[in-house]
C-alpha positions as CSV (number, residue, x, y, z in Angstrom):
1,M,-49.7,-17.0,-60.9
2,T,-51.2,-14.3,-63.1
3,T,-53.8,-14.9,-65.7
4,D,-54.0,-12.1,-68.3
5,D,-56.6,-12.7,-70.9
6,G,-56.2,-9.4,-72.7
7,P,-57.5,-5.9,-71.7
8,G,-59.4,-5.6,-68.5
9,P,-58.9,-6.9,-65.0
10,T,-56.0,-9.3,-64.2
11,L,-56.5,-12.3,-61.9
12,T,-53.6,-13.1,-59.7
13,T,-53.2,-16.1,-57.3
14,G,-50.3,-16.1,-54.9
15,G,-49.2,-16.3,-51.3
16,R,-50.6,-14.4,-48.4
17,D,-51.1,-10.7,-49.2
18,S,-51.4,-8.5,-46.1
19,E,-52.4,-5.4,-48.1
20,L,-55.1,-7.4,-49.9
21,E,-56.4,-8.7,-46.5
22,R,-56.4,-5.1,-45.1
23,R,-58.4,-3.9,-48.1
24,L,-60.9,-6.8,-48.1
25,T,-61.5,-6.2,-44.4
26,E,-62.0,-2.5,-45.0
27,E,-64.5,-3.1,-47.8
28,L,-66.4,-5.9,-46.0
29,V,-66.7,-3.8,-42.8
30,A,-68.1,-0.9,-44.8
31,F,-70.6,-3.3,-46.6
32,N,-71.6,-5.0,-43.4
33,T,-72.1,-1.7,-41.6
34,A,-74.3,-0.3,-44.4
35,A,-76.3,-3.5,-44.4
36,T,-76.8,-3.8,-40.7
37,G,-76.3,-0.4,-39.1
38,A,-73.9,-2.1,-36.6
39,A,-70.5,-0.3,-36.6
40,D,-69.2,-1.4,-33.2
41,R,-66.4,-3.7,-34.3
42,G,-63.8,-4.5,-31.7
43,A,-61.3,-7.1,-30.6
44,F,-59.9,-8.3,-27.3
45,S,-57.7,-10.9,-25.8
46,V,-57.3,-12.8,-22.5
47,K,-53.8,-13.9,-21.5
48,V,-52.5,-16.1,-18.6
49,A,-48.7,-16.1,-17.9
50,D,-46.8,-18.0,-15.2
51,R,-44.4,-16.4,-12.8
52,A,-41.6,-16.8,-15.3
53,G,-43.6,-14.8,-17.8
54,E,-44.2,-17.9,-20.0
55,L,-47.6,-18.3,-21.7
56,V,-50.0,-20.6,-19.9
57,G,-52.9,-19.9,-22.2
58,G,-55.0,-17.3,-23.9
59,L,-57.8,-16.3,-26.1
60,S,-58.5,-13.9,-28.9
61,A,-61.9,-12.7,-29.9
62,W,-63.8,-10.1,-31.9
63,T,-67.1,-8.3,-31.1
64,W,-69.7,-6.8,-33.5
65,G,-73.3,-6.1,-33.3
66,G,-73.8,-7.7,-29.9
67,L,-72.0,-10.9,-31.0
68,C,-68.6,-12.1,-29.6
69,G,-66.7,-14.5,-31.9
70,I,-63.9,-16.5,-30.2
71,E,-61.1,-16.9,-32.8
72,L,-58.5,-18.8,-30.7
73,L,-58.4,-20.4,-27.3
74,W,-55.4,-22.4,-26.2
75,V,-54.0,-23.7,-22.9
76,R,-50.5,-25.2,-22.5
77,E,-50.6,-29.0,-22.1
78,D,-49.2,-29.1,-18.6
79,S,-51.9,-26.6,-17.4
80,R,-55.0,-28.1,-19.1
81,Q,-56.2,-29.9,-15.9
82,D,-55.8,-26.8,-13.8
83,G,-59.1,-25.1,-14.9
84,W,-57.4,-22.4,-16.9
85,G,-59.5,-23.0,-20.0
86,G,-62.7,-22.4,-18.1
87,R,-61.3,-19.3,-16.3
88,I,-60.1,-17.9,-19.6
89,L,-63.5,-18.6,-21.2
90,R,-65.4,-17.0,-18.3
91,A,-63.2,-13.9,-18.4
92,A,-63.9,-13.6,-22.2
93,E,-67.6,-13.9,-21.6
94,T,-67.4,-11.2,-18.9
95,E,-65.5,-8.9,-21.3
96,A,-68.0,-9.6,-24.1
97,R,-70.9,-8.6,-21.8
98,R,-69.0,-5.5,-20.8
99,R,-68.7,-4.6,-24.5
100,G,-72.5,-5.1,-24.9
101,C,-72.5,-8.6,-26.3
102,D,-75.4,-11.0,-25.4
103,R,-74.2,-14.0,-27.4
104,V,-70.9,-15.8,-28.3
105,A,-70.0,-18.0,-31.3
106,V,-67.0,-20.3,-31.6
107,S,-65.9,-23.3,-33.7
108,S,-63.7,-26.2,-32.6
109,F,-62.5,-29.2,-34.5
110,T,-63.8,-32.6,-33.2
111,F,-60.3,-33.5,-32.1
112,Q,-60.0,-30.2,-30.1
113,A,-62.6,-29.2,-27.6
114,P,-66.2,-29.1,-28.6
115,G,-67.0,-31.0,-25.4
116,F,-65.3,-28.3,-23.3
117,Y,-67.6,-25.6,-24.8
118,E,-70.7,-27.7,-24.3
119,R,-69.7,-28.2,-20.6
120,H,-69.7,-24.4,-20.4
121,G,-73.2,-24.0,-21.8
122,Y,-72.5,-23.8,-25.6
123,A,-74.8,-25.6,-28.0
124,E,-73.8,-27.1,-31.3
125,T,-75.4,-25.3,-34.2
126,G,-73.8,-27.2,-37.1
127,R,-70.8,-29.0,-38.5
128,T,-68.5,-28.6,-41.4
129,P,-67.2,-32.0,-42.5
130,G,-64.0,-32.7,-44.4
131,I,-61.3,-31.9,-41.8
132,P,-58.3,-34.1,-42.4
133,G,-58.4,-37.4,-40.5
134,G,-62.2,-37.8,-40.8
135,H,-62.9,-34.9,-38.4
136,A,-65.3,-32.0,-38.6
137,D,-65.4,-28.3,-37.6
138,V,-68.1,-28.0,-34.9
139,H,-69.9,-24.6,-34.6
140,L,-71.2,-23.7,-31.2
141,F,-73.3,-20.8,-29.8
142,K,-74.2,-19.5,-26.3
143,R,-76.5,-16.7,-25.2
144,L,-75.0,-14.6,-22.4
145,T,-78.3,-13.1,-21.2
146,G,-79.4,-13.9,-17.7
147,E,-75.9,-14.8,-16.6
148,P,-73.6,-12.9,-14.1
């Protein structure tokens, strides 16, 4: 939908716009770098595949200014009791340390795995209510200093 109220900028609302996302990221990275002096943005993943090459689980994360942000962590249902979640998380923490990070942040819906993160040393720092079904988004944080 486009709103055109005469001369000047035009406001458009629509579906996902990859070019807009690229440009917004570029502009915000420049702004954040200027504001903080931290320009060490990075990303990494951890992947587990079975012998047939099928995905067992994995994680994607970003790093910036000594902070690692876990975006996604998932383990296939039939492998959730095999310890893969913890192994993937520990591998990510090791990689974060290797990249100079001393802390990690993640969020998990109440119906997902906040307890899993708490069992691995993460502390809840806040909640965002309003997730469908009466759930919340739980924000968690962990310092990596003093650990292997």
